[in-house]
N, C-alpha and C positions, 0 to 999 in steps of 0.2 A: 266809127256808129257805136251807141249806146247797146247793152244788151239789155235781157230783161232781169238778170240781176244785177243790174245797176238802176233800177228803177223802186224807189221807197214809195207806198202808197198816196203819201203826203207828199211827194214831189209836184211842183206842178206839171201840167200836160200843158204843152204849145197846141195854137189852132193849127189846125191843118185847111189842104184845100176839099172839096167836098168831093170831089172829083175823082180825088187819093184816098180817102174814108169809104166811097161809093165801092172802090175797085179792089179794096183789101175785105170790106165786109162782105162781099159777091164771091170773092176769093175764100174767105174763110169758111160760107154757108157751103159753097159746094165741096168741100172737104171733108163733109160731114153725109154719113149714113144718108140716100135718097137725096140728096144737097138741099135737104128743110135747115134751116136755121136753127130751129128749134130740138132739134134733134139731138141727143145728148152720143159724145163722141171724145175720143182721147185722142188728139194729133200733135205730132209731135212737127214743132214750126222751127225754120231757122230764117229769123228778121235779113238775112240777105236774099233770100226768097222772096218777101214780102216788098225790099226796097226796088226789085227789079220791076213790082208793079205801081210804083209810085213815079210821080215826076223827079224831076232832077232835085236832090238838095231837100227832099222832103224828110220830115224828123220821124222817121220808119214807128221808131218805139210810139211816138205821141196817136201816131193812125191807129196801129196796132191798141191802144190804150182805148181811142175812142170807139172802134170795132166791136170791141169788146164789151163795153159801154151800152153800146149799139144793143148787143145780141140780149144785155141781160136786161134790157127793156122790153125786147121781142117775149123771151121766154119769159116775162111776170106780167105779158099782157097788154102792158102799159099805151102801146101804139096799134093795138087793133083796130080802135077807130079809121087808121090810117091804112092800114095794110093793104095791098094791092095783089091778090094772089100770095105767091110767096114773097115778093117786091115790095120797095116803100116809095113813097114819092120823094123827090128832086129835094125840097123843100126841108124834110128830115134830114138828111145830108147837108146839109146848108147850115142848117140850125145847132146840129152838134158839133158840125165842126168848125164851128166859132164859138159854142159856148163856153164863158168861162170857168178854167178848172186849177185856180191858184192852189188850193189846197188838193189837186190829184185827186186822185180815185176816191180818196175817202171822204173829199167837201164834195164828191157828185151828191145834189140831190134830185132824185129824180121828180119830185114834183114842182120843182123848181123848172126844171127843164118841159114840162108836159105844160105850165103854165105860160113859159114863153111863146110854147108851139100853139098855144089857145089865143095870145096875142099876136100873133102874124098877121 
């Protein structure tokens, strides 16, 4: 399993399953004070812990990166129109799980992702 230190911001990020993305995003959200995804907190994570919450053979690092991007979108208020309390509808997880990230995190363009959501 790769670790966070092996990831360059421009490395491609593989697609993941929507279920894995939702479970890891939920786990990360629950680890924050009050359980809210938008609270700021410093949390130490071990990818092996995350792997136990992913399906067999999942690229845990890719799931973590995509969950982090999801939190960035939420914190920026970009998903407010689709929020369901503290949660999100399943189509958000499905869309982000498959959204192409050939240039990794630095190639992620939130307006492109939001446009893809609007077209769904």
